VOLOLUM-395490 format. One line per 4 residues: number of its first residue (from 1); for each residue y, z, x of C-alpha. Coordinates in nm, 3 decimals, decimal comma. Each point is the difference from the previous one (the first is absolute). Layout:
NUM> Y:Z:X; ...
***
This chain:
1> 10,137:-5,907:-10,757; -0,296:0,085:0,226; -0,156:-0,259:0,225; -0,369:-0,091:-0,024
5> -0,102:0,277:0,239; 0,178:0,260:-0,212; -0,118:-0,128:-0,338; -0,361:-0,061:0,102
9> -0,127:0,293:0,205; -0,358:-0,024:0,128; -0,160:0,308:0,153; -0,291:-0,094:0,227
13> -0,290:0,192:0,144; -0,196:-0,161:0,282; -0,367:0,094:-0,013; -0,247:-0,049:0,282
17> -0,219:-0,229:-0,208; 0,282:-0,237:-0,092; 0,348:-0,078:-0,135; 0,193:-0,256:0,093
21> 1,071:-0,813:0,305; 0,110:-0,176:-0,218; -0,049:-0,296:0,234; -0,284:0,163:0,183
25> 0,247:0,204:0,193; 0,351:-0,025:0,145; 0,048:0,172:0,337; 0,309:0,169:0,140
29> 0,084:0,057:0,363; 0,248:0,254:0,137; 0,124:-0,016:0,356; 0,280:-0,066:0,246
33> 0,186:-0,330:0,012; 0,339:-0,167:0,044; 0,058:-0,035:-0,375; 0,347:0,125:-0,089
37> -0,099:0,148:-0,338; -0,186:0,317:0,088; -0,236:0,183:-0,236; 0,028:-0,284:-0,247
41> -0,329:-0,163:-0,111; 0,003:-0,378:-0,019; -0,267:-0,238:-0,128; -0,112:-0,284:0,229
45> -0,217:-0,304:-0,060; -0,022:-0,129:0,357; -0,014:0,123:0,357; 0,294:-0,226:0,091
49> 0,225:0,187:-0,244; -0,110:0,336:0,138; 0,070:-0,116:0,354; 0,339:-0,137:-0,103
53> 0,109:0,336:-0,145; -0,176:0,243:0,231; -0,027:-0,184:0,330; -0,306:-0,190:0,118
57> -0,103:0,267:0,253; 0,064:0,306:-0,216; -0,272:0,239:-0,107; 0,052:-0,101:-0,362
61> -0,050:-0,367:0,089; -0,318:0,079:0,197; -0,141:0,190:-0,298; 0,101:-0,275:-0,242
65> -0,168:-0,261:0,221; -0,325:0,201:-0,005; 0,015:0,039:-0,380; 0,081:-0,364:-0,080
69> -0,280:-0,110:0,237; -0,255:0,151:-0,242; 0,101:-0,229:-0,286; 0,250:0,227:-0,171
73> 0,273:-0,193:-0,182; 0,280:0,256:-0,014; 0,102:0,339:0,133; 0,280:0,253:-0,008
77> 0,166:0,108:0,323; 0,224:0,296:0,074; 0,205:0,033:0,318; 0,022:0,368:0,088
81> 0,334:0,166:0,067; -0,060:0,171:0,334; 0,246:0,179:0,225; -0,205:-0,055:0,315
85> -0,163:-0,346:-0,001; -0,357:0,015:0,120; -0,041:0,366:-0,096; 0,025:0,043:-0,377
89> -0,020:0,355:-0,128; -0,233:0,118:-0,275; 0,301:0,044:-0,229; 0,121:-0,355:0,067
93> -0,347:-0,139:-0,078; -0,018:0,210:-0,316; 0,342:-0,120:-0,116; -0,095:-0,365:0,052
97> -0,332:0,041:-0,179; 0,163:0,171:-0,297; 0,206:-0,312:-0,071; -0,330:-0,160:-0,106
101> -0,084:0,269:-0,258; 0,148:-0,190:-0,299; -0,196:-0,311:0,104; -0,323:0,199:0,006
105> 0,076:0,158:-0,339; 0,048:-0,344:-0,154; -0,312:-0,150:0,165; 0,206:-0,234:0,215
109> -0,169:0,122:0,320; -0,359:0,114:0,043; -0,028:0,080:0,370; 0,222:0,097:0,292
113> -0,010:0,031:0,378; 0,235:0,097:0,282; 0,075:-0,291:0,233; -0,144:0,055:0,349
117> -0,004:0,379:-0,044; -0,299:0,212:0,102; 0,168:0,339:0,047; -0,195:0,255:-0,203
121> 0,306:0,190:-0,120; 0,152:-0,318:-0,139; -0,330:-0,114:-0,150; -0,017:0,332:-0,182
125> 0,318:-0,098:-0,185; -0,166:-0,331:-0,092; -0,300:0,187:-0,141; 0,225:0,234:-0,200
129> 0,187:-0,292:-0,151; -0,319:-0,187:-0,094; -0,154:0,308:-0,160; 0,315:0,078:-0,197
133> 0,035:-0,357:-0,127; -0,362:-0,112:-0,047; 0,000:-0,287:0,249; -0,228:-0,088:0,291
137> 0,108:0,062:0,359; -0,143:-0,141:0,321; 0,020:0,132:0,355; -0,142:-0,067:0,344
141> -0,018:0,158:0,344; 0,216:-0,041:0,306; -0,127:-0,227:0,277; -0,238:0,188:0,225
145> -0,077:0,280:-0,246; -0,338:0,161:0,049; -0,263:0,035:-0,271; 0,080:0,372:-0,015
149> 0,375:-0,072:-0,033; -0,068:-0,238:-0,287; -0,230:0,229:-0,199; 0,250:0,284:0,036
153> 0,282:-0,221:-0,128; -0,208:-0,119:-0,296; -0,089:0,357:-0,096; 0,372:0,077:-0,020
157> 0,049:-0,296:-0,236; -0,274:0,092:-0,248; 0,077:-0,171:-0,330; -0,163:-0,202:-0,277
161> 0,279:-0,252:0,068; -0,046:-0,023:0,376; -0,162:-0,282:0,197; -0,015:0,035:0,379
165> -0,100:-0,304:0,205; -0,076:0,082:0,363; 0,011:-0,252:0,286; -0,084:0,019:0,370
169> 0,227:-0,271:0,142; 0,201:0,185:0,264; 0,273:-0,264:0,036; 0,026:-0,129:-0,357
173> 0,361:-0,066:-0,106; -0,051:-0,062:-0,373; -0,021:0,227:-0,302; -0,355:0,088:-0,101
177> 0,107:0,228:-0,287; 0,210:-0,278:-0,151; -0,283:-0,250:0,034; -0,235:0,247:-0,173
181> 0,250:0,040:-0,283; 0,020:-0,377:-0,033; -0,378:-0,030:-0,029; -0,015:0,273:-0,266
185> 0,289:-0,135:-0,205; -0,146:-0,353:-0,001; -0,324:0,129:-0,152; -0,069:0,073:-0,364
189> 0,013:0,380:-0,026; -0,374:0,028:-0,066; -0,095:-0,214:0,301; -0,091:0,178:0,320
193> 0,131:-0,043:0,355; -0,354:0,046:0,130; -0,060:-0,268:0,268; 0,311:-0,180:-0,121
197> 0,161:-0,227:0,261; 0,343:0,099:0,129; 0,229:-0,256:0,158; 0,121:0,182:0,310
201> -0,025:-0,064:0,375; -0,188:0,314:0,101; -0,253:-0,087:0,271; -0,123:0,335:0,134
205> -0,241:0,210:-0,204; -0,151:0,346:-0,019; -0,344:0,060:0,145; -0,261:-0,028:-0,274
209> -0,088:0,367:0,044; 0,360:0,100:-0,079; 0,013:-0,180:-0,334; -0,217:0,252:-0,191
213> 0,207:0,285:0,143; 0,320:-0,162:-0,117; -0,139:-0,077:-0,344; -0,134:0,353:-0,034
217> 0,360:0,102:0,067; 0,107:-0,231:-0,287; 0,154:-0,267:0,222; -0,078:-0,366:-0,055
221> -0,038:-0,213:0,312; 0,075:-0,359:0,105; -0,330:-0,163:0,095; -0,083:-0,329:0,169
225> -0,253:-0,117:-0,259; -0,123:-0,352:-0,077; 0,260:-0,153:0,234; 0,296:0,164:-0,171
229> 0,196:0,323:-0,007; -0,126:0,197:-0,300; 0,062:0,338:-0,158; -0,303:0,225:0,032
233> 0,026:0,182:-0,331; 0,226:0,096:-0,293; 0,031:0,374:0,060; 0,288:0,214:-0,120
237> 0,136:0,263:0,234; -0,074:0,265:-0,261; -0,359:-0,080:-0,084; 0,041:0,072:-0,373
241> -0,034:-0,266:-0,116; -0,179:-0,135:0,301; 0,123:-0,359:-0,032; 0,354:-0,137:-0,035
245> -0,100:-0,253:-0,268; -0,083:0,292:-0,233; 0,352:0,136:0,040; 0,154:-0,343:-0,055
249> -0,214:-0,072:-0,305; 0,106:0,331:-0,155; 0,367:-0,094:0,039; -0,065:-0,352:-0,125
253> -0,181:0,132:-0,308; 0,293:0,225:-0,085; 0,244:-0,291:0,031; -0,224:-0,233:-0,202
257> -0,028:0,247:-0,290; 0,373:0,071:0,008; 0,076:-0,372:-0,009; -0,241:-0,063:-0,287
261> 0,142:0,281:-0,215; 0,356:-0,103:0,084; -0,084:-0,358:-0,100; -0,137:0,126:-0,331
265> 0,318:0,200:-0,060; 0,214:-0,306:0,074; -0,203:-0,231:-0,225; 0,004:0,226:-0,305
269> 0,303:0,102:-0,202; -0,172:0,339:-0,023; -0,331:0,160:0,084; -0,071:0,202:-0,312
273> -0,094:0,363:0,055; -0,319:-0,040:-0,202; -0,370:-0,061:0,064; 0,079:-0,372:0,015
277> 0,272:0,061:0,257; -0,238:0,202:0,216; -0,241:-0,290:-0,012; 0,273:-0,236:0,123
281> 0,051:0,229:0,301; -0,373:0,026:0,065; -0,031:-0,379:-0,010; 0,288:-0,042:0,247
285> -0,167:0,238:0,246; -0,333:-0,176:-0,046; 0,158:-0,338:0,064; 0,124:0,114:0,340
289> -0,334:0,154:0,095; -0,203:-0,296:-0,126; 0,197:-0,226:0,232; -0,087:0,228:0,290
293> -0,368:-0,007:-0,097; 0,006:-0,381:-0,003; 0,175:-0,001:0,338; -0,272:0,219:0,149
297> 0,224:0,302:0,052; -0,174:0,228:-0,253; -0,360:0,015:-0,112; 0,066:0,195:-0,321
301> 0,255:0,209:-0,185; 0,042:0,213:-0,311; 0,304:0,089:-0,210; 0,023:0,310:-0,219
305> 0,286:0,009:-0,248; 0,108:0,323:-0,171; -0,110:0,057:-0,357; 0,300:-0,084:-0,215
309> -0,042:0,313:-0,209; 0,017:0,221:0,311; 0,341:-0,128:0,115; 0,276:0,255:-0,048
313> 0,290:-0,068:-0,232; 0,230:0,072:0,293; -0,150:-0,283:0,205; 0,023:-0,235:-0,296
317> 0,363:0,095:-0,060; 0,080:-0,050:0,370; -0,204:-0,325:0,013; -0,221:0,115:0,286
321> -0,366:-0,099:0,025; -0,201:0,244:0,212; -0,362:0,067:0,089; -0,110:-0,357:0,061
325> -0,284:0,011:0,254; -0,104:-0,298:0,209; -0,300:0,012:0,232; -0,072:-0,292:0,231
329> -0,272:-0,068:0,255; 0,087:-0,197:0,310; -0,230:-0,292:0,070; -0,012:0,098:0,366
333> -0,128:-0,200:0,295; -0,307:0,000:0,225; 0,081:0,074:0,365; -0,334:0,120:0,138
337> -0,348:-0,139:-0,055; -0,319:0,199:0,049; -0,319:-0,203:-0,046; -0,368:0,082:0,026
341> -0,172:-0,283:0,183; -0,372:-0,041:0,048; -0,129:-0,287:0,210; -0,368:-0,081:-0,019
345> -0,180:-0,194:0,266
***
């Protein structure tokens, strides 16, 4: 029997004007550690358990600490199988990441990062995995990287799934990429990271003149704003869509519709292949989208069902319903304000 992803296939097109994890997101971290079981994902609910398995000073533990500090309640961790500790190869990173593919397929993880890794060749494997499995990835720069270094790295990680958070703390010993992933996964998919606080001990910052350059290069930046470390924007590394919450909302919408149709299938002894049955399906899709409208994720949607008389006998015989079209408009968010002010004396 097929699983939900096989039985309910949703083809999406992301338009410039709009379109939009099952918690709000479960992160996964891949890195080096002392854990004996290599390339074997494990679910954790506390930092203490991660440290017990992986070692309190390991890269995996540092990343987990940064993620849990953002309010995330659980995460998956994978200890990479490396032949030369401290210098993982691209193949070793790829092999470790691929162990998470079934978890991504079943919506058990929604974002991933590499623990304490800033090497561009290795980050390219992270991007490839995220793009192949429809999950978010986060990355950051090495300590001391120049603005030019950062924008070059980001351009090589162009993706609708990518989120790069740059920092300028030359002696920082934590994991900025993991902290960024924690912030994103703790948010509802349609909520932005724009000016969102990030719980991390960065205390050196880019010059104000460098921030526009970095953002024009599709890198987000840690700012010292309103007495807290905050994320400057919500940019994707690919720029299409421009903001990471659009990507996340698209994935969330797909999962919500799949869940609603699957729930309908489970509740009913059969969904009749008839005009009435098509209406049951339409109502299940609408129920999912109405919830997202009420939550402020979508501003509107439309559903177009196929005319029953136009459905082929072959599709009816094979019990396949095709040509259902759903269009949704993301509610969006206001980041910039331009006002016309006249003061009379």
